[in-house]
C-alpha positions, 0 to 999 in steps of 0.5 A: 501480515494481512492489511484490509481496506474497506473491510466490512467483515467483522473481526471476529468472523475474519479471525475464524476464517483465517485461523481455520486450520492454520498455525501459527494463528492470525491475530488482530492488531487494532488501531490506538483508537478505533471509530465505527467508520475505520476502513483499515484492518491489520492482521498479523501472525505475530503479537500485536504489540510488536506493531505499535500504532503511531498515528491513525485515522479512518483513511490511514494507520502508521505503525512501528513494526518492531520484531525481535532481532529484526530491523525496525520499520515504519509502516503506513497503511493508506486509502486515499479518496477516490477519483469519483470524489476528488479532482486531480488537483485535490489529490495532488495537494492531498499527497503533499499533506500525506507526505509531510504527515509521513515525514513527521512520523519518521522524525519521531521514529528516528530513521526513515526505514519506511514502507507505504502501502495501500490504495493510492487511488492514483497511477504511479505516473500521476503528479501526486505519486511522483511529484517531489512535494508528494510521495516522490516515488520514482521508478528507478531503483538507481535514482531512489537510492540517491536518497533525495534531490533539490527542487528550488533550493529544497531537498525532497527524499525519494520513495522507490515505486517497484509497481512500475514492474507489474504495470502492463501485460506480462505472462498471464498476470493482469496489467493492473489491479483495478479495471475501469472502462471510461467513456472518456476520450482517454481511458487507461482501462487497467490501473495500478492504484494499489501500491507499495513505496520504499524508502531507499534504506529498504530498497535492497530488503525487498524480497527476491521474489518481488511483488505479486499481483494476486488472482487466487485465493486458494481454489477461488479465482478472484477474476471474472471470465473476462479477466477482470477483478470479480468483486462478486467474490472478492473486490473490484481491486486485486490485492498485492503480495510483497516480502521484505527481509528484516 
């Protein structure tokens, strides 16, 4: 499955490139009600009817993935507003709304086997991601497997955030997915805005290969000479790759 955010390439052109010499072929899995400003496109190597749209918008699409003889999951692909246009407070409050929308979809689906993937425009340690009223995504697998915790008398379900394991220098992999050299007193330089979050019921289904920050597309490097994302050949964000055993 290929999930693209802010992709301006026409669907037909993308399918032509993706399917050049490939078998099985990629198919486009459209949103329920597409809009001209749609920013998320999904392509699959299985029939699109196995990926039912549940909720759609210009910055999100939530699908029910039901492959034959596999465990069904809820897939939420998100593109949250950039820090260039949203304050920290706005991002935190927006995460509460996203978390509630996901909870509503889970109630409709009848389970909490949910994976969230996309550009959250926040680092894994920021309040909107880790806060109980937000995504409540923890770096600790054992903590996530407890399912939920109680804060001020209210129960909040966990997400597990494996992206912490990709954050920082290791081997020859970039320390994050997005680089920004701020002139402010505090600058992280590398950020992990692109993330995957798993409900506890999916933690053990994460592929043994884990999660990878992608730096090459075939023979083409996605990094410039200084080791940062090269938007002239791809994007100012680096893609992430992960697998789930369903």
